[in-house]
C-alpha positions as CSV (number, residue, x, y, z in Angstrom):
1,X,65.4,104.8,109.3
2,X,63.9,104.0,105.9
3,X,64.3,100.5,104.3
4,X,64.3,100.6,100.5
5,X,62.4,97.9,98.5
6,X,64.2,95.6,96.1
7,X,62.5,97.4,93.2
8,X,63.6,100.8,94.4
9,X,67.2,99.6,94.8
10,X,67.1,98.0,91.3
11,X,66.0,101.3,89.8
12,X,68.7,103.3,91.7
13,X,71.5,101.0,90.8
14,X,70.5,101.1,87.1
15,X,70.3,104.9,87.2
16,X,73.7,105.1,88.9
17,X,75.3,102.9,86.3
18,X,73.7,104.9,83.5
19,X,75.1,108.1,85.0
20,X,78.7,106.9,85.4
21,X,81.3,107.3,82.6
22,X,83.2,104.4,84.1
23,X,80.7,101.7,82.8
24,X,78.4,101.0,79.9
25,X,75.2,100.3,81.7
26,X,73.5,98.8,78.6
27,X,76.0,95.9,79.0
28,X,75.1,95.2,82.6
29,X,71.9,93.6,84.1
30,X,70.8,94.2,87.6
31,X,68.9,91.9,89.9
32,X,68.1,92.5,93.6
33,X,66.9,90.0,96.1
34,X,66.6,90.9,99.8
35,X,68.7,94.0,99.2
36,X,71.5,91.9,97.8
37,X,72.5,93.1,94.3
38,X,73.5,90.6,91.6
39,X,75.3,92.0,88.5
40,X,75.5,90.1,85.3
41,X,76.4,90.9,81.7
42,X,79.7,91.5,79.8
43,X,82.3,94.4,79.9
44,X,85.6,95.1,78.2
45,X,87.9,95.4,81.3
46,X,88.3,94.2,84.8
47,X,88.3,97.9,85.9
48,X,84.8,98.3,84.4
49,X,83.7,95.2,86.3
50,X,85.1,96.5,89.5
51,X,83.6,100.0,88.9
52,X,80.1,98.5,88.4
53,X,80.4,96.8,91.8
54,X,81.6,99.9,93.5
55,X,78.7,101.9,92.1
56,X,76.2,99.3,93.2
57,X,77.7,99.4,96.7
58,X,77.1,103.1,97.0
59,X,73.3,102.8,96.8
60,X,71.7,103.2,100.2
61,X,70.0,100.0,101.4
62,X,72.4,97.6,99.5
63,X,73.6,94.9,101.9
64,X,75.9,93.1,99.5
65,X,76.9,92.8,95.9
66,X,77.5,89.6,93.9
67,X,79.5,90.4,90.8
68,X,78.9,87.8,88.0
69,X,79.9,90.2,85.2
70,X,82.0,88.5,82.5
71,X,85.0,90.2,80.9
72,X,85.1,89.9,77.1
73,X,88.2,90.7,75.1
74,X,86.7,90.6,71.6
75,X,89.3,88.4,70.1
76,X,92.2,86.4,71.4
77,X,95.0,88.1,73.3
78,X,98.2,86.4,74.4
79,X,99.6,86.5,77.9
80,X,102.6,88.5,76.5
81,X,100.2,91.1,75.2
82,X,98.4,91.2,78.6
83,X,101.7,91.7,80.3
84,X,102.7,94.5,78.0
85,X,99.3,96.2,78.5
86,X,99.7,96.0,82.3
87,X,103.2,97.2,82.1
88,X,102.0,100.2,80.2
89,X,99.4,101.0,82.9
90,X,101.9,100.6,85.8
91,X,104.5,102.7,84.0
92,X,102.2,105.7,84.1
93,X,103.0,106.1,87.8
94,X,106.8,106.3,88.6
95,X,106.2,104.7,92.0
96,X,104.9,101.5,90.3
97,X,107.5,101.1,87.6
98,X,109.5,98.6,89.6
99,X,106.5,96.2,90.0
100,X,106.9,92.9,88.1
101,X,104.1,91.4,86.0
102,X,103.3,87.9,85.0
103,X,100.1,86.7,83.2
104,X,98.6,83.3,82.9
105,X,95.4,83.0,80.9
106,X,94.6,86.6,81.8
107,X,95.3,86.1,85.5
108,X,97.9,88.7,86.3
109,X,100.3,88.4,89.2
110,X,102.0,91.5,90.5
111,X,105.4,91.1,92.3
112,X,107.7,93.6,94.1
113,X,107.9,95.7,97.2
114,X,105.9,98.9,98.0
115,X,105.9,101.2,101.1
116,X,102.3,100.8,102.0
117,X,99.0,99.0,101.4
118,X,97.3,101.9,99.7
119,X,100.0,101.9,97.0
120,X,99.5,98.2,96.5
121,X,95.8,98.9,95.9
122,X,96.8,101.6,93.4
123,X,98.9,99.0,91.5
124,X,96.0,96.5,91.5
125,X,93.6,99.2,90.1
126,X,96.2,100.2,87.4
127,X,96.6,96.6,86.3
128,X,92.8,96.1,86.2
129,X,92.6,98.8,83.5
130,X,94.6,96.8,81.0
131,X,92.9,95.0,78.2
132,X,92.9,91.2,78.6
133,X,93.1,91.1,82.4
134,X,90.5,88.9,84.0
135,X,91.9,88.8,87.5
136,X,94.7,90.5,89.5
137,X,96.6,88.7,92.2
138,X,99.1,90.6,94.4
139,X,102.3,89.1,95.6
140,X,103.6,92.5,96.5
141,X,105.5,92.8,99.7
142,X,104.6,95.7,102.0
143,X,107.8,97.2,103.5
144,X,107.6,97.2,107.3
145,X,108.8,100.8,107.7
146,X,109.2,102.3,111.2
147,X,108.1,99.9,114.0
148,X,104.7,100.8,115.4
149,X,103.3,99.1,118.5
150,X,99.8,97.5,118.2
151,X,98.0,99.9,120.4
152,X,99.3,103.0,118.6
153,X,98.4,101.5,115.2
154,X,94.9,100.6,116.4
155,X,94.4,104.1,117.7
156,X,95.8,105.7,114.5
157,X,93.3,103.7,112.4
158,X,90.4,104.4,114.7
159,X,91.2,108.1,114.5
160,X,91.4,108.0,110.7
161,X,88.0,106.4,110.6
162,X,86.5,108.8,113.0
163,X,87.9,111.9,111.2
164,X,86.8,110.8,107.7
165,X,84.1,113.4,106.8
166,X,81.9,111.0,104.8
167,X,82.2,107.9,106.9
168,X,79.4,107.0,109.3
169,X,80.2,103.9,111.2
170,X,78.7,102.8,114.6
171,X,80.0,100.8,117.5
172,X,83.5,100.8,116.1
173,X,86.3,98.7,117.5
174,X,89.8,98.5,115.9
175,X,92.3,95.7,116.7
176,X,95.9,95.6,115.5
177,X,98.6,92.9,115.6
178,X,101.9,93.1,113.8
179,X,100.5,95.2,110.9
180,X,97.2,93.3,110.6
181,X,94.3,95.6,111.4
182,X,90.8,94.3,112.1
183,X,87.7,96.6,112.0
184,X,84.6,95.6,113.9
185,X,81.2,97.5,114.1
186,X,78.3,98.5,111.9
187,X,78.2,100.3,108.5
188,X,75.0,101.8,107.0
189,X,75.9,100.6,103.5
190,X,78.2,98.2,101.7
191,X,80.0,101.2,100.2
192,X,80.7,102.6,103.6
193,X,82.2,99.3,104.7
194,X,84.5,99.3,101.6
195,X,85.4,102.9,102.3
196,X,86.4,102.1,105.8
197,X,88.9,99.4,104.6
198,X,90.3,101.9,102.0
199,X,90.8,104.5,104.7
200,X,92.5,102.0,107.1
201,X,94.8,100.8,104.3
202,X,96.2,104.3,104.0
203,X,97.3,104.6,107.6
204,X,101.1,104.2,107.9
205,X,102.1,100.9,109.4
206,X,99.1,99.0,108.1
207,X,100.1,95.9,106.1
208,X,96.7,94.1,105.9
209,X,93.1,95.0,106.7
210,X,90.3,92.6,107.7
211,X,86.8,93.9,107.8
212,X,84.2,92.4,110.2
213,X,81.8,95.3,109.7
214,X,78.1,94.4,109.7
215,X,76.2,96.2,106.9
216,X,72.8,97.5,108.2
217,X,69.7,97.1,106.1
218,X,68.5,100.7,106.2
219,X,69.6,104.0,104.7
220,X,71.6,106.5,106.7
221,X,69.4,108.7,108.9
222,X,69.8,112.5,108.7
223,X,70.8,112.6,112.4
224,X,73.9,110.4,111.7
225,X,76.2,113.4,111.1
226,X,75.3,115.0,114.4
227,X,75.6,111.7,116.3
228,X,79.0,111.2,114.8
229,X,80.3,114.6,115.8
230,X,79.2,114.1,119.4
231,X,80.5,110.6,119.7
232,X,83.8,111.2,117.8
233,X,85.9,111.4,121.0
234,X,84.5,108.1,122.3
235,X,85.0,106.0,119.2
236,X,88.7,105.2,119.7
237,X,90.3,101.9,118.8
238,X,91.5,99.6,121.5
239,X,93.6,96.5,121.5
240,X,91.9,93.3,122.5
């Protein structure tokens, strides 16, 4: 496996930011120390700040990302305006129209009930796109749905992780308890670790996900795909 230098990672992060329509890379500065990326600068929305972090996490060799980007609103904006902006974003999706919104100094709190964790994440992403939002806090309740025993839920999450075509985890163990899912193992990049959480959140019955994945320092070897295919049947979650 090949370990990238800090200078190489810096260049790749800058290039990825420049290539993305989701951010203005001229507003963002990138520093890398021991394969840990530090992002600074100023952007217009929380969504852009989040996008910059997600882009940095996708670069092979990145172990972690510290997001110190500031959100600038270019003029005062009241909490009432922020709430209206968030309401507009949520109303674009019928399934999110019942979610309540409250803003205090740009910190937005979402309230209501949704059927699954993935939809809650969708609501958070929608709110982050609104002008004036500096932070999103979710008080959304996840409906319990049909009862699922812990072993079945752990196995369902493990199967979803194993079947994901672009996910390359190693030494995976999945634990579940009353809707809480914990993922243990190793991920080749920070982005892969985040992707694993996203996939787990989409499994029916999951109400919360905790990641204990260790991010490796090296890039993904070419042999990883073949290894995953042969080991797929053995990487099943188990309850501990």
